[in-house]
C-alpha positions as CSV (number, residue, x, y, z in Angstrom):
1,M,124.7,151.3,123.0
2,K,123.1,148.8,123.9
3,Y,119.3,148.5,125.8
4,F,117.7,146.0,127.4
5,V,114.6,145.3,125.6
6,S,111.5,143.7,126.5
7,L,107.9,144.2,127.3
8,A,109.0,145.5,130.5
9,G,111.1,148.1,128.8
10,M,108.2,149.6,126.6
11,L,106.2,152.6,127.9
12,L,103.7,151.9,130.4
13,C,100.4,153.7,129.7
14,M,97.7,153.6,131.6
15,I,94.5,155.6,130.0
16,A,91.7,156.3,132.7
17,I,88.6,158.0,131.3
18,A,88.3,161.1,133.0
19,G,85.4,163.2,130.8
20,T,84.0,163.2,127.3
21,T,86.0,163.2,124.3
22,G,87.1,166.4,122.6
23,A,89.7,168.0,121.0
24,K,91.4,169.2,124.4
25,I,93.7,166.2,125.6
26,T,95.1,166.4,129.1
27,G,98.3,163.9,130.9
28,T,100.6,163.4,133.9
29,V,103.7,161.9,132.8
30,R,105.8,159.9,135.7
31,N,108.2,157.8,136.6
32,E,108.4,153.9,137.7
33,S,108.8,155.3,141.0
34,G,105.5,157.3,140.6
35,K,107.6,160.7,140.9
36,P,106.3,163.5,137.9
37,V,109.0,163.9,135.0
38,A,109.0,167.7,134.6
39,Y,110.2,169.6,131.4
40,A,109.5,166.5,129.2
41,V,109.1,166.9,125.8
42,V,105.3,166.4,124.6
43,T,105.0,166.7,120.6
44,L,101.9,165.8,118.2
45,K,103.3,163.5,115.5
46,G,104.0,164.7,112.0
47,T,103.2,168.5,113.1
48,V,105.4,171.2,115.2
49,K,103.0,171.5,117.7
50,Q,104.7,170.6,121.0
51,V,103.8,171.0,124.6
52,F,106.1,170.6,128.1
53,T,105.4,169.1,131.2
54,N,105.6,171.2,134.4
55,A,106.6,170.9,137.5
56,G,104.8,168.5,138.1
57,G,104.9,166.4,135.2
58,Q,101.3,167.4,133.9
59,F,100.5,169.0,130.6
60,T,97.8,169.9,128.3
61,I,97.5,169.7,124.0
62,Q,95.3,170.0,121.4
63,A,94.7,166.7,119.3
64,E,92.2,164.7,117.4
65,P,91.7,161.2,118.7
66,D,93.6,158.3,117.5
67,M,97.1,160.8,116.8
68,I,100.1,159.9,118.6
69,L,101.7,161.9,120.8
70,V,106.1,161.4,121.3
71,V,107.1,161.5,124.8
72,T,110.6,162.3,124.9
73,A,112.4,163.2,128.6
74,S,116.3,163.5,129.1
75,G,117.3,159.7,130.6
76,Y,114.7,157.9,129.6
77,E,113.1,155.9,126.6
78,T,111.4,158.1,123.9
79,T,108.4,156.5,122.8
80,E,104.8,156.6,121.1
81,V,101.1,157.2,122.3
82,T,98.0,157.0,120.8
83,T,95.3,159.5,121.8
84,G,92.2,157.7,121.1
85,T,89.1,158.5,122.8
86,Q,90.0,159.2,126.1
87,A,90.5,163.3,127.3
88,T,92.9,162.1,130.3
89,L,96.3,160.4,129.9
90,E,98.4,159.2,133.0
91,I,101.9,157.8,131.2
92,V,104.9,156.2,133.1
93,L,108.1,156.6,131.2
94,R,111.1,154.4,131.9
95,K,114.9,154.9,132.7
96,I,117.3,154.0,129.8
97,V,119.2,151.2,130.6
98,Q,123.1,151.4,129.7
99,Q,124.9,147.9,129.5
100,K,128.0,148.8,127.7
101,D,129.1,151.2,125.5
102,P,128.3,154.9,126.8
103,V,130.0,157.4,124.7
104,R,133.5,158.4,126.5
105,I,135.9,159.7,125.0
106,K,139.4,157.5,125.4
107,A,142.7,159.1,126.3
108,D,144.3,156.7,123.5
109,T,142.0,157.6,120.6
110,L,144.2,160.4,119.3
111,A,147.7,161.0,118.9
112,M,148.3,164.9,120.8
113,K,151.7,166.7,119.6
114,L,152.9,168.7,122.6
115,T,155.1,171.8,122.3
116,A,156.2,173.8,124.9
117,K,157.4,177.4,125.1
118,E,158.8,179.8,127.4
119,M,156.3,182.3,129.6
120,E,155.8,184.4,131.8
121,L,154.5,183.2,135.0
122,N,151.8,185.8,135.3
123,D,150.3,185.0,131.6
124,L,149.9,181.4,132.8
125,A,146.0,180.5,132.8
126,V,145.3,179.5,136.5
127,R,142.2,176.7,136.2
128,A,139.3,178.3,138.9
129,Y,139.1,175.1,141.2
130,N,134.9,174.4,141.9
131,Y,134.8,174.1,145.6
132,N,130.9,173.7,145.7
133,T,130.8,170.7,143.1
134,A,133.5,169.3,145.5
135,L,132.5,170.0,148.5
136,Q,128.3,169.1,147.8
137,G,127.0,166.1,149.4
138,K,130.1,165.7,151.7
139,V,129.3,167.6,154.4
140,A,125.7,167.7,156.5
141,G,123.5,170.6,156.2
142,L,125.2,172.2,153.1
143,Q,124.0,173.5,150.0
144,A,126.8,174.4,147.0
145,G,125.3,176.2,144.4
146,S,126.1,179.4,142.0
147,A,129.3,181.8,143.8
148,N,128.0,180.6,147.5
149,I,128.4,178.0,149.8
150,R,125.6,177.8,152.2
151,I,125.0,176.2,155.5
152,R,121.7,176.3,157.0
153,G,120.7,179.2,155.7
154,L,124.1,180.8,156.4
155,A,126.2,182.3,153.4
156,T,129.9,181.6,154.5
157,T,131.6,182.4,151.1
158,G,130.5,184.6,148.3
159,N,132.1,185.3,144.7
160,M,135.3,183.9,145.3
161,A,136.4,183.2,141.6
162,T,138.2,186.9,141.1
163,R,140.0,186.5,137.3
164,R,143.5,187.0,136.3
165,K,143.7,188.3,132.5
166,K,144.7,185.1,130.8
167,G,144.8,184.7,126.7
168,G,143.0,187.5,126.0
169,I,140.1,187.7,128.2
170,V,138.6,190.8,129.5
171,T,139.1,190.8,133.4
172,K,137.3,191.7,136.0
173,D,139.2,194.7,137.1
174,E,139.1,195.9,133.5
175,F,135.0,197.0,133.7
176,F,134.6,200.0,132.0
177,E,131.2,201.7,130.3
178,N,130.4,204.4,127.9
179,A,130.8,208.3,129.4
180,F,129.3,211.0,127.8
181,D,131.3,212.3,124.6
182,K,130.4,216.1,123.3
183,T,129.3,216.3,120.0
184,A,131.6,219.5,119.0
185,D,134.9,217.1,119.8
186,K,132.9,213.9,118.7
187,P,129.9,213.9,116.0
188,L,129.9,210.7,115.7
189,S,129.5,207.4,117.6
190,T,129.8,204.2,115.7
191,F,129.4,200.4,117.1
192,G,128.4,197.3,115.6
193,I,124.6,195.3,116.9
194,D,124.8,192.5,119.6
195,V,121.8,190.1,119.7
196,D,123.2,188.2,122.9
197,A,121.2,187.6,125.9
198,A,123.6,185.9,127.9
199,S,123.8,188.6,130.4
200,Y,120.4,188.7,131.4
201,S,119.8,185.2,132.0
202,N,123.2,184.4,134.0
203,I,121.8,187.8,136.1
204,R,118.3,186.3,136.1
205,R,120.1,183.1,137.9
206,M,122.6,184.6,140.2
207,L,119.3,187.0,141.7
208,R,117.4,183.5,141.9
209,D,120.5,181.9,144.1
210,G,120.5,185.0,146.1
211,R,123.2,187.8,145.3
212,L,123.1,190.3,143.1
213,P,126.1,190.3,140.3
214,S,129.1,192.5,139.8
215,P,129.1,195.6,138.0
216,E,130.9,193.4,135.1
217,E,128.2,190.7,135.1
218,V,126.0,193.1,134.0
219,R,126.0,194.0,129.8
220,I,123.2,196.1,129.1
221,E,123.1,195.5,126.2
222,E,122.1,191.6,126.8
223,M,119.6,192.7,128.9
224,V,117.0,194.8,126.9
225,N,117.6,192.5,124.0
226,Y,116.7,190.0,125.9
227,F,113.2,190.5,125.3
228,S,111.6,191.4,121.4
229,Y,109.8,194.5,120.7
230,E,106.7,195.7,118.5
231,Y,109.0,196.8,115.8
232,S,106.8,196.4,112.3
233,Q,108.1,194.0,109.6
234,P,110.0,195.6,106.5
235,A,108.8,195.8,102.8
236,G,110.6,195.5,100.0
237,N,113.9,193.1,99.8
238,D,116.0,195.2,103.3
239,P,116.3,192.4,105.6
240,F,115.8,194.7,108.4
241,K,113.5,198.2,109.1
242,V,115.1,200.5,111.6
243,H,112.7,202.4,113.9
244,T,113.7,206.0,116.6
245,E,111.8,207.1,119.3
246,T,112.9,210.1,121.4
247,A,111.6,211.0,124.6
248,I,112.3,212.2,128.3
249,S,115.1,210.4,130.0
250,P,113.0,209.1,133.2
251,W,116.0,209.2,135.4
252,N,117.1,212.7,134.4
253,P,114.4,215.1,133.2
254,R,116.5,217.1,131.8
255,H,118.0,215.1,129.6
256,R,116.5,212.5,126.2
257,L,116.6,209.2,125.1
258,L,117.2,208.3,121.5
259,M,115.7,204.7,121.0
260,I,117.2,202.9,117.5
261,G,115.4,199.5,117.0
262,L,115.8,196.9,114.5
263,Q,113.6,194.2,113.0
264,G,114.7,191.6,111.5
265,K,112.5,190.1,108.8
266,K,110.4,187.2,110.0
267,I,111.2,184.0,107.5
268,A,108.4,181.4,108.0
269,A,109.5,178.0,109.2
270,D,109.1,176.5,105.7
271,K,110.6,178.6,103.9
272,L,114.1,178.7,105.8
273,P,116.7,177.2,103.9
274,P,118.2,173.9,104.5
275,A,120.4,173.4,107.8
276,N,123.0,172.0,108.4
277,L,124.0,171.4,112.2
278,T,127.2,170.1,114.3
279,F,126.6,169.4,117.8
280,L,129.5,169.9,119.6
281,V,128.9,168.8,123.2
282,D,131.5,168.8,126.4
283,V,131.2,165.5,128.0
284,S,134.4,166.4,130.1
285,G,134.6,166.1,134.0
286,S,132.8,169.3,135.0
287,M,129.8,168.6,133.1
288,M,128.8,166.1,135.6
289,S,126.0,167.8,137.6
290,E,122.6,168.4,136.8
291,D,122.5,171.5,135.2
292,R,125.1,171.1,132.6
293,L,125.2,167.8,130.5
294,P,121.6,166.4,132.0
295,L,120.6,170.1,130.9
296,V,122.5,170.1,127.2
297,K,120.8,166.4,126.4
298,A,117.3,168.3,127.4
299,S,118.0,171.1,125.0
300,L,119.6,169.8,122.0
301,K,116.3,167.4,122.3
302,L,113.8,170.5,122.1
303,L,116.5,170.9,119.1
304,A,116.2,168.2,117.0
305,E,112.0,168.1,117.5
306,K,112.2,171.6,115.4
307,L,114.1,169.5,112.5
308,R,112.8,169.6,109.7
309,K,113.5,166.5,106.5
310,Q,115.9,169.0,104.9
311,D,118.1,169.6,107.7
312,Q,120.5,167.4,109.0
313,V,122.3,167.3,112.2
314,S,125.4,165.4,113.6
315,L,126.8,165.1,116.9
316,V,130.7,165.5,118.2
317,A,131.6,164.9,122.1
318,Y,134.7,165.5,123.6
319,A,136.5,165.6,126.7
320,G,140.6,164.3,126.7
321,N,139.8,164.0,123.2
322,A,137.3,164.2,120.4
323,G,134.9,161.5,118.6
324,L,132.1,161.7,116.2
325,V,129.3,160.1,118.1
326,L,126.3,161.1,115.4
327,P,127.0,161.6,111.1
328,A,125.3,163.9,109.0
329,T,121.6,162.2,109.8
330,S,118.1,163.7,108.2
331,G,116.1,166.0,110.3
332,S,113.6,163.0,109.9
333,E,115.2,160.9,111.7
334,K,114.5,161.8,114.9
335,D,114.5,159.0,117.0
336,K,118.1,158.3,116.0
337,I,119.3,161.5,116.4
338,I,117.8,161.5,120.3
339,A,119.5,158.1,120.9
340,A,122.6,159.6,119.9
341,I,122.0,162.8,122.6
342,D,120.9,160.2,125.5
343,R,124.1,158.3,124.7
344,L,126.4,160.8,126.3
345,E,128.0,161.0,129.3
346,A,130.4,162.9,131.6
347,G,134.2,162.1,132.4
348,G,137.5,163.2,131.5
349,S,139.5,166.7,131.1
350,T,138.1,168.9,128.6
351,A,140.0,169.3,125.1
352,G,137.9,172.7,123.6
353,G,140.3,173.0,120.2
354,A,140.4,169.3,119.3
355,G,136.9,169.4,119.0
356,I,136.0,172.4,117.6
357,E,138.6,171.5,114.7
358,L,136.8,167.8,114.6
359,A,133.2,169.8,114.3
360,Y,134.3,172.1,112.1
361,N,135.9,169.3,109.7
362,I,132.2,167.5,110.0
363,T,130.2,170.2,109.2
364,R,132.2,171.1,106.3
365,K,132.2,167.7,104.9
366,S,128.3,168.2,104.6
367,F,128.0,171.5,104.2
368,A,124.7,172.5,102.9
369,E,125.1,175.2,99.5
370,G,122.8,178.2,100.2
371,G,121.7,176.4,103.2
372,N,122.6,177.7,107.0
373,N,126.1,175.5,108.2
374,R,126.1,176.0,112.3
375,V,128.5,174.5,114.7
376,I,126.6,174.8,118.1
377,L,128.7,174.3,121.3
378,C,127.4,173.3,124.4
379,T,129.8,174.1,127.4
380,D,131.2,175.4,130.5
381,G,133.6,177.0,128.8
382,D,136.3,175.2,131.3
383,F,139.3,174.4,128.5
384,N,141.6,173.3,130.2
385,V,144.2,170.9,127.5
386,G,144.7,171.0,124.1
387,V,144.5,174.3,121.9
388,S,142.5,176.2,124.9
389,S,144.3,180.1,124.4
390,V,141.4,182.1,123.7
391,K,143.2,183.6,120.7
392,G,144.0,180.5,119.6
393,L,140.4,179.5,119.1
394,E,139.9,182.9,117.6
395,K,142.2,182.2,115.6
396,L,140.4,178.9,114.3
397,I,136.8,179.9,114.2
398,E,137.8,183.5,112.2
399,K,139.2,181.1,109.5
400,E,136.1,179.0,109.1
401,R,133.5,181.7,109.4
402,E,135.3,182.8,106.3
403,S,134.2,179.2,104.7
404,G,130.5,180.2,105.5
405,I,130.3,177.7,109.0
406,F,129.3,180.2,112.1
407,L,129.0,179.5,115.8
408,T,126.2,179.3,118.2
409,V,127.5,179.5,121.8
410,L,125.3,177.5,124.5
411,G,126.5,178.3,127.5
412,Y,126.0,175.6,130.9
413,G,126.5,175.6,134.7
414,T,127.3,177.5,137.6
415,G,130.4,178.4,139.8
416,N,133.1,177.9,137.0
417,Y,131.3,179.1,134.3
418,Q,133.6,181.0,131.6
419,D,131.2,183.8,130.5
420,E,133.7,186.1,128.8
421,K,135.2,183.2,126.6
422,M,131.9,181.9,125.5
423,Q,131.3,185.5,124.6
424,Q,134.3,186.2,122.5
425,L,134.6,182.8,120.3
426,A,130.5,183.5,119.1
427,D,131.9,186.6,118.3
428,K,134.4,185.5,116.7
429,G,132.2,182.7,114.8
430,N,129.4,185.1,113.1
431,G,127.2,183.8,115.7
432,N,125.5,183.8,119.0
433,H,125.7,183.6,122.8
434,A,123.2,181.9,124.8
435,Y,123.4,181.1,129.0
436,I,121.0,178.2,129.4
437,D,120.1,178.3,133.2
438,D,117.3,176.1,132.8
439,I,114.8,174.2,130.3
440,S,112.2,177.3,130.0
441,E,115.5,179.3,128.6
442,A,116.4,176.7,126.5
443,R,113.1,177.0,124.7
444,K,113.4,180.1,124.3
445,V,115.8,179.8,122.5
446,L,116.0,176.8,120.6
447,V,112.5,176.4,119.6
448,H,110.5,180.0,120.3
449,E,113.4,181.8,118.4
450,F,114.6,179.0,116.8
451,G,114.7,180.9,113.3
452,G,116.7,183.9,114.9
453,T,118.9,181.9,116.5
454,L,119.9,179.3,113.8
455,F,119.3,181.4,110.9
456,T,121.0,184.5,110.2
457,I,119.9,186.8,107.4
458,A,122.5,189.9,107.4
459,K,126.1,189.6,109.1
460,D,128.6,192.5,110.0
461,V,126.0,194.8,110.8
462,K,127.4,198.2,111.7
463,L,125.6,201.5,113.0
464,Q,127.3,205.6,112.6
465,V,124.8,207.8,114.4
466,E,126.0,211.5,113.8
467,F,124.3,214.1,116.3
468,N,123.4,217.5,115.0
469,P,125.7,219.8,117.6
470,S,123.2,222.4,117.5
471,K,120.5,220.2,119.2
472,V,122.9,217.6,121.5
473,Q,125.8,218.9,123.7
474,A,126.2,215.4,124.3
475,Y,125.0,211.5,124.2
476,R,126.3,208.3,125.6
477,L,125.8,204.4,124.0
478,I,124.1,202.8,127.1
479,G,125.9,199.9,126.6
480,Y,127.3,197.9,124.4
481,E,131.1,198.7,125.5
482,N,132.5,195.6,123.8
483,R,131.0,196.5,120.5
484,M,132.1,200.1,120.2
485,L,134.2,200.6,116.9
486,A,136.5,203.4,115.3
487,A,135.0,205.9,112.9
488,E,136.7,205.0,110.3
489,D,135.6,201.1,110.7
490,F,132.3,201.8,109.6
491,N,133.2,201.6,105.5
492,D,135.6,198.9,106.3
493,D,134.3,195.9,105.5
494,K,137.3,194.1,106.7
495,K,135.5,195.1,110.3
496,D,133.8,192.4,111.7
497,A,130.4,193.3,113.6
498,G,127.3,191.7,114.5
499,E,124.4,189.3,112.9
500,L,120.9,189.8,112.5
501,G,119.1,186.5,112.8
502,S,115.3,185.7,111.4
503,G,112.6,187.6,113.3
504,H,115.2,189.3,115.8
505,T,114.8,192.7,117.1
506,V,118.1,194.8,118.0
507,T,117.6,198.0,120.4
508,A,120.1,200.8,121.6
509,I,119.3,203.4,123.3
510,Y,121.4,206.6,123.5
511,E,121.1,209.2,126.6
512,L,121.3,212.8,124.6
513,V,121.8,215.9,126.8
514,P,120.3,219.2,124.7
515,P,122.5,222.6,124.5
516,G,122.1,224.3,128.1
517,V,122.0,221.8,130.1
518,P,124.6,221.8,132.7
519,L,127.0,219.0,131.9
520,M,127.9,217.0,134.9
521,Y,130.3,214.0,133.5
522,G,133.0,214.8,131.3
523,V,136.4,217.2,130.7
524,D,136.5,221.0,130.0
525,S,136.4,222.9,126.9
526,L,139.6,223.2,125.0
527,R,141.6,226.2,124.8
528,Y,143.4,225.4,120.9
529,T,139.9,224.1,119.4
530,N,136.9,226.0,118.4
531,T,134.5,226.5,120.7
532,R,132.2,229.0,119.0
533,K,128.1,228.4,118.4
534,V,126.7,226.1,116.3
535,K,125.4,228.3,113.6
536,S,121.8,227.6,112.3
537,S,122.0,226.2,108.8
538,G,118.1,226.4,108.1
539,G,116.7,224.3,106.0
540,E,115.8,220.7,106.9
541,K,118.9,219.4,108.7
542,E,118.1,222.2,111.4
543,T,115.2,220.1,112.6
544,E,117.3,216.6,112.7
545,L,118.5,215.7,115.9
546,A,120.9,212.8,114.1
547,F,121.4,210.7,111.2
548,I,121.8,207.4,111.6
549,K,124.0,205.5,108.7
550,L,123.7,201.5,108.5
551,R,126.1,198.8,106.8
552,Y,125.1,195.1,106.3
553,K,126.0,192.7,104.2
554,E,123.9,189.3,102.9
555,P,124.9,186.3,104.8
556,A,126.8,184.7,102.1
557,G,128.2,188.3,100.8
558,E,131.3,190.3,101.4
559,T,130.6,193.6,99.7
560,S,128.2,195.8,102.8
561,R,124.9,197.8,101.5
562,L,124.2,201.4,102.9
563,L,120.8,202.7,104.8
564,T,119.9,206.0,105.9
565,V,117.6,207.0,109.0
566,P,117.3,211.0,109.9
567,V,115.9,211.2,113.6
568,T,113.5,214.2,114.3
569,D,113.9,216.2,117.1
570,N,110.4,215.5,118.8
571,P,110.8,214.1,121.9
572,A,107.7,212.8,123.8
573,A,106.7,212.9,127.7
574,I,107.9,209.7,128.8
575,I,104.2,208.5,129.6
576,A,103.5,209.4,126.0
577,A,106.2,207.0,125.1
578,S,105.4,203.5,123.7
579,E,105.6,201.2,125.1
580,N,108.3,199.7,123.0
581,L,110.7,202.4,124.6
582,R,109.3,202.8,128.0
583,F,110.1,198.8,128.6
584,A,113.4,199.3,127.3
585,A,114.5,202.2,129.3
586,A,113.0,200.5,132.4
587,V,115.6,197.5,131.7
588,A,118.6,199.5,131.0
589,S,117.7,201.7,133.6
590,F,117.7,198.4,135.9
591,G,121.3,197.5,134.5
592,M,122.5,200.8,135.7
593,L,121.5,199.8,138.7
594,L,123.0,196.7,139.0
595,R,126.0,198.2,137.8
596,N,125.8,200.7,140.7
597,S,126.2,203.2,136.9
598,K,127.1,206.9,137.9
599,Y,125.3,207.8,135.9
600,K,121.7,206.2,137.2
601,G,120.5,209.5,138.2
602,G,117.3,209.9,140.2
603,A,116.5,205.8,139.3
604,T,115.4,203.4,141.9
605,Y,114.2,199.8,141.8
606,G,110.8,201.7,142.7
607,T,110.4,203.6,139.6
608,V,112.0,200.9,137.4
609,R,109.2,199.1,138.2
610,Q,106.7,201.6,137.7
611,L,107.7,202.2,134.7
612,A,108.1,198.2,133.8
613,L,104.8,197.5,135.1
614,K,102.8,199.6,132.6
615,A,104.8,198.6,129.7
616,T,104.0,194.8,129.8
617,G,102.3,195.1,126.5
618,R,100.7,191.1,125.4
619,D,103.7,189.3,127.0
620,E,102.6,186.0,125.7
621,N,105.1,184.1,126.9
622,G,105.6,185.8,130.6
623,Y,109.0,187.3,129.8
624,R,108.2,191.1,131.0
625,K,106.0,189.5,133.7
626,E,109.7,187.4,135.4
627,F,111.6,191.0,134.7
628,L,109.0,192.2,137.2
629,Q,110.1,189.8,139.6
630,L,113.7,190.0,139.1
631,V,113.3,193.6,140.2
632,D,111.7,192.8,143.4
633,K,114.1,190.5,143.9
634,A,116.7,193.1,143.8
635,A,115.7,195.5,145.4
636,L,115.6,192.7,148.4
637,L,118.5,191.5,148.2
638,S,119.9,195.5,148.4
639,D,119.3,197.3,151.0
640,R,119.2,201.1,148.8
641,D,115.7,201.0,147.6
642,P,112.8,199.3,148.8
643,V,110.0,198.5,146.1
644,A,107.7,201.1,146.0
645,G,104.2,200.8,144.5
646,K,103.7,196.7,144.6
647,D,100.1,195.9,142.9
């Protein structure tokens, strides 16, 4: 891309003295019209220290005199500013002026072979039309966003995107949740871990838009695992440590909760292996809106600032066809990487399969032995031409993961966002899935959780819990419906499971029914099954509530390792439980309310808020306080339960 370059085209920096010289530098970033530039990235050059401007374009950063600040913002020229001896900076950014060659994918750049096959009409994938985008700006007084269309504040349509089954996608009418299992009939519970958190940020966006999510949009395990928990770090060579805790259930005092927490070993940034990343960016016409490609570009710039000299990044764009925008480039060449990101423009249709094939090919050519080789897909998931069936993409991704190339999926946009598809692709690619609804979420996923998002320390992590029938009459795993495994899959190293990243935590919660407590849900006792009361065997096993077995593989390994952890029967009152358990239980309870689950017991939005309020802990980034706001919002949207006891 060519730019008009002149002295006037450089960043204008006007410096005013606003106080005495010191280590604290404040400033405001504006555009040429004087409007503040929100979420600009201000980085102290040569360090990993960076801050972001707020909605008013303001920032504060600690810096010594005569250090250099690098300022980047989507759609503006990147610049460097010397701090000097002043305490306040007024910075004006100029828009990027594009002359001839924005990155476009032309229809004639790639020959495609087309084949035809006979199909049943019901098997055809019906592309969802985005009425919001089509109507926005066309009708006076109309505001279109998410699944709602509002005219002067009145909702005229609701969630119209009823999905049909296509290509293996789980459809809305197939929603289910885990039920209680009797320990006498089924003592083993087996599942793969899940570190994805896309459901929570998607729900947050819906609540902000003024609507409650539908039950199938609520994945409780992803809500719980959106938050980090204060588990102790592992010792020795194991990549993670297992924590367990039991307590009385807050929504049914006759039941118990068993929380299982995994803490991944946190590896310092300078000790992480080299990264070989390929950004795969959807630049199709559906990505034009501000919450799509512009947000993608801002997100990738945040990630680019975290790259080290030993890292390398490539950039592939795809629309009607796919094209290489940036070949493998060292992480030290940040200006070159950011300039390539800035050249991306939306337009055309989406050939997701062609883009993924090219991205894997590029990643393979620059493969880093012993490093982190990964494709990062940024899209709304609206694949409509090319290798577009979920099964076809899954086979491609599964094949590539065997070569050591993992897949991270970052989802963007509203309306026709393909949540189920994105989740399934990430699962098959030994990677993770995040939904980026704003720049703050991009910062959380790509900056604060950089190591956990992009550096896998253990793969195919599976848990199998054996419950003691003398202590547990029945049990239910809350969430993880799409992660359940057959009991025999636990010892089968060919069965895929979840991945754990550096510093990540994973939390699972079981609801337990003690012996003698009436079962509200379940089937009658069987006529031809031995139903005699389980006799005590005495000894150490008699005090155990459950026995946890865990298998995992090293990132490049093919043979699993086994860990075992016994769980003692010592439930605490909920008020005496740890902040970890109380907050996780509050989030799980919130998820059951949003689902209107038959297992929600006596939970209300008020009890959820009270439980979470007293378990916010340090909350350095404010995520738990934001959760309280979402509970308030959901209570207002629901006519069922006003929030009690607000502070």
